[in-house]
C-alpha positions in Angstrom: -17.8 19.2 -20.9 -15.7 15.6 -20.4 -17.6 12.9 -18.6 -16.5 12.6 -15.6 -16.2 9.1 -14.4 -15.7 8.5 -10.6 -13.3 5.8 -9.5 -15.1 3.9 -7.1 -13.3 1.7 -3.6 -12.7 -1.5 -5.9 -12.2 -0.8 -9.3 -8.3 -1.1 -8.8 -6.2 -3.7 -9.6 -3.8 -4.4 -6.6 -0.4 -5.9 -6.9 2.5 -7.5 -4.7 6.1 -7.7 -5.6 9.7 -9.0 -3.2 12.7 -8.7 -5.1 11.3 -9.0 -8.0 8.4 -11.9 -7.2 5.1 -11.8 -7.9 3.4 -12.7 -4.4 -0.5 -13.7 -4.1 -2.7 -15.9 -5.7 -2.6 -14.2 -9.3 -5.3 -12.3 -8.7 -5.7 -8.3 -7.6 -5.1 -7.9 -3.6 -8.2 -6.8 -2.0 -7.2 -4.0 0.3 -4.4 -1.0 -0.3 -4.5 1.9 3.2 -1.9 3.6 3.6 1.6 5.3 1.5 0.2 9.0 1.6 2.9 11.6 1.3 3.1 13.9 3.7 5.9 16.5 4.9 7.0 17.1 8.3 6.6 20.8 8.2 8.2 23.8 10.9 6.4 27.0 11.6 7.9 29.9 12.6 6.7 33.5 13.9 9.2 36.5 12.6 10.1 38.8 15.7 8.7 36.3 18.1 5.1 37.2 18.3 4.6 38.2 14.1 2.7 35.8 11.9 3.5 32.0 11.8 5.4 31.4 8.4 5.1 28.2 7.1 8.7 26.9 6.2 8.7 23.9 5.1 10.1 20.6 5.7 10.9 17.3 4.7 8.5 14.6 3.5 8.2 11.0 4.1 5.4 8.7 2.3 3.5 6.4 5.2 3.3 2.9 5.8 1.4 0.9 3.0 -0.4 -2.3 4.1 -2.6 -4.4 1.6 -4.7 -8.0 2.1 -6.3 -10.9 0.1 -7.7 -13.4 1.0 -5.7 -16.4 3.1 -6.0 -19.5 0.9 -3.3 -22.3 0.0 -1.3 -20.2 -2.5 -0.9 -17.2 0.1 0.2 -19.4 3.0 2.9 -21.4 0.9 3.7 -18.2 0.3 4.2 -16.8 3.9 7.5 -19.0 4.7 9.8 -17.3 2.3 7.7 -13.6 2.9 9.1 -13.9 6.3 11.8 -14.6 5.6 12.7 -10.9 3.8 11.1 -8.9 6.6 13.3 -6.0 7.1 15.4 -6.4 3.6 13.0 -7.5 1.0 12.7 -4.8 -1.8 9.2 -4.7 -1.9 6.7 -2.8 -4.6 3.0 -2.5 -4.4 1.6 -1.3 -7.5 -2.1 -0.1 -8.5 -3.5 -0.1 -11.7 -7.5 1.8 -11.9 -9.4 0.1 -14.0 -13.3 1.7 -15.2 -16.6 -0.5 -15.2 -15.7 -2.9 -17.3 -12.3 -4.0 -15.9 -10.3 -2.1 -18.5 -7.3 0.0 -18.1 -8.2 3.4 -17.0 -4.6 5.7 -17.1 -4.3 6.3 -13.7 -2.7 4.0 -12.0 0.5 4.5 -9.2 3.3 2.1 -7.1 4.9 2.8 -4.7 8.3 0.6 -3.1 10.5 0.0 0.6 11.1 -2.5 2.4 9.0 -5.2 3.4 8.6 -4.8 6.6 5.7 -7.2 7.7 4.0 -10.8 7.0 0.9 -12.3 8.6 -1.4 -15.2 8.6 -5.2 -14.0 9.6 -5.9 -14.1 13.2 -8.5 -17.6 14.2 -11.4 -17.6 15.4 -13.4 -20.8 16.0 -16.4 -18.3 16.7 -16.9 -16.7 13.2 -16.9 -17.9 9.4 -14.7 -15.6 8.1 -12.8 -15.3 5.7 -8.5 -14.8 6.9 -7.2 -12.2 5.9 -3.4 -12.2 5.3 -1.3 -9.1 5.1 1.3 -7.3 4.3 3.4 -4.2 5.9 6.0 -2.4 3.5 7.8 0.8 5.0 8.2 3.4 2.1 10.5 5.2 0.2 10.2 8.7 0.8 9.8 9.2 -3.7 7.1 6.3 -5.5 8.3 4.4 -8.0 
């Protein structure tokens, strides 16, 4: 029986490229959400009162949101990223890792257009690390 190695949430290296240029500070981006592929689907009832039949429908991939800790490097990249919103060709790649940080076979990449790039909000009453966020409007097919 094969040993299972479950993937923890933190066992991933996330990278971002826009127009072929890597963004971030060289470390992995911290969070990724979205990018799920789903079909719109359509149901019909043959004969008006027949049992529902699912006939399928076109697939769409949801937007991907990635964040990283805001620092001087990403703040310096912000103006360029903002200039590419709505037109920059974006790619987000995830390489899953083992606990020792070696690469697993499992990985995926999504691509699309840069939709948003935003500096962190500010709150003088909280000492939390600000997070830089980008959103990619994904193509249906993964890269």
